[in-house]
N, C-alpha and C positions, 0 to 999 in steps of 0.2 A: 490796430487793435483787433481786426478780424482774424489775422494770423494767430494771434494769441488765443482768441476764443476758439478758433478752429482746432488749434493744437490741444487745448484743454478738453474740448469735446472728444477728440480722437483718443486722448489718454483715458478719459472716463469710459468710453466705449471699450477700450482694450482691457480696462480693469474689470468691467462687467463680464466680458468674455472669459477672462481668466477666472473669475469667481465661479462662473458656470462650469468651467472645466474642472476646477477643484472640487466642486460639489459632486460632479459625476464620478470623479476618482474616489472620493470618500464613500459614495454609495457602492461602487464596485468593490472596494476594499472590504467593506462591511459584509457584503454578500460572500466574498471569497473566504473571509475568516469563518463565517458560519459553515461553509462547506468543509473547510479544513477541520473544524471542531467535530463535525459529524463523522468525518473520516477517521479521526483519532478514536472516537467512541466505538466505531465499528471495528477498528483494528484491535482494541482491547478485548472485545468479545472473541475475535478470531484468535488472538494470542492465547486466551484462556482455553479455547477449544483444542488448539494444537497441544498445549501442555497436558490437558487431560488425556488426549489420544496417545501422546507419547508415553505418558505414565502407564496406561493400559498395556501398550506394546512392550515396554521394558520392565514391567513389574517383576520382581524377584519372587521366587517361591511358587508353589503349586506345580502343575504339570504344564507349564507354559514356557515361554522364551526364557532362556538363561539357565535351564536345568537340563542336564544330559539325559538321553533316553535310558530306560532301565537296562542295566548290564554294561553301561559304557561310562568311562570316566571323563570323557571330553565331548564337546559338541563339534561336529564337523560342518557347521553351517554358518552363514553370515546373515545378519539382518541389515537391511538397507531401507532407509526412509528417503523417498524421492518426493519432492513437492512440485505440484503442478499449479494450474490456475483454473478457477471456475468462472473467470470473467469472459465475457463475449469478445469477439473480434480478435482472438489470438490464433486463429487458424489451427494448424496442426501442432501447436506448441506442446501440449501434453504428450502426444504421440512421439514427437521428436525427443523430448526429455526422457521418456521411457526407453526409447530405442538406444539413446546414448548411455543411459545407466546400464542397460543390459549388455551393451558392447564393452563397457568399462569393466564389468564384473566377469566377462567371459575370459 
């Protein structure tokens, strides 16, 4: 009978360990979900800012982009939008992107 009680004690201990692991995983998942939700909210603000900026850049009318200079029928220029990053730890990312864009346009 001691083998049976010992086996039962071992199973109970294993179940308690498993419950502890599951609780830790649930807490970690809840924390991750909160971080992802915060990221989505931040991206929606970023998306709106990009749309507003592009709207200003490509607005038709006035003496801005999309209208030829006085005395000309066409525009001899190109407009390019290049996106970089304002996040840290990206090294020379923005400079590299700019250099490649300039090289591609040359």
